[in-house]
VEXDREN-2710 file (C-alpha; in Angstrom, 1 decimal):
% VEXDREN-2710
k/r/px/py/pz
1/UNK/0.0/0.0/0.0
2/UNK/2.7/2.4/-0.9
3/UNK/1.7/6.0/-1.7
4/UNK/-1.5/5.7/0.5
5/UNK/-1.9/8.7/2.7
6/UNK/-4.6/8.6/5.3
7/UNK/-6.4/11.7/6.5
8/UNK/-5.9/12.5/10.1
9/UNK/-8.6/11.2/12.4
10/UNK/-11.1/13.9/13.4
11/UNK/-9.9/13.9/17.0
12/UNK/-6.4/14.7/15.7
13/UNK/-7.7/17.5/13.5
14/UNK/-10.0/18.9/16.2
15/UNK/-8.3/18.4/19.6
16/UNK/-10.3/18.0/22.7
17/UNK/-8.4/21.0/24.1
18/UNK/-9.8/23.2/21.4
19/UNK/-13.4/22.1/22.2
20/UNK/-12.8/22.7/25.9
21/UNK/-11.5/26.2/25.1
22/UNK/-14.6/27.0/23.1
23/UNK/-16.9/25.6/25.8
24/UNK/-15.1/27.6/28.5
25/UNK/-15.5/30.8/26.4
26/UNK/-19.1/30.2/25.6
27/UNK/-18.3/29.8/21.9
28/UNK/-20.1/26.4/21.7
29/UNK/-22.7/24.5/23.6
30/UNK/-22.2/21.3/21.6
31/UNK/-20.9/18.1/23.0
32/UNK/-17.4/17.1/21.7
33/UNK/-18.7/14.7/19.0
34/UNK/-21.3/17.2/17.7
35/UNK/-18.6/19.9/17.7
36/UNK/-16.3/17.8/15.6
37/UNK/-19.1/17.0/13.2
38/UNK/-19.9/20.8/13.0
39/UNK/-16.2/21.6/12.4
40/UNK/-15.9/19.0/9.6
41/UNK/-19.0/20.4/7.9
42/UNK/-17.7/24.0/8.2
43/UNK/-14.3/23.1/6.9
44/UNK/-15.7/21.1/4.0
45/UNK/-18.0/23.9/3.1
46/UNK/-15.1/26.4/3.3
47/UNK/-13.0/24.2/1.0
48/UNK/-15.8/24.0/-1.6
49/UNK/-16.3/27.8/-1.5
50/UNK/-12.5/28.4/-1.8
51/UNK/-12.3/26.0/-4.8
52/UNK/-15.3/27.7/-6.5
53/UNK/-13.7/31.1/-5.9
54/UNK/-10.4/30.1/-7.4
55/UNK/-12.1/28.7/-10.5
56/UNK/-13.9/31.9/-11.2
57/UNK/-10.8/34.1/-11.4
END
C-alpha cells in the first residue's frame, strides 16, 4: 500500500483541548462529537467555497 496517505482522524484535526476552550469561552454548547461534526461540515463547506472562488478568477 505504498503511496497511500490517510487523512488525520477527526480527533487529531479537532483536539479536545480546542473544544474545551470554546466551551469555556461560551463559543459552543455542543458536545465534543457534535462539535467535531460541525467543524468537519464547516471546513468542508469552506473548502468548496474556496475551490469555487479560485475557479472563477
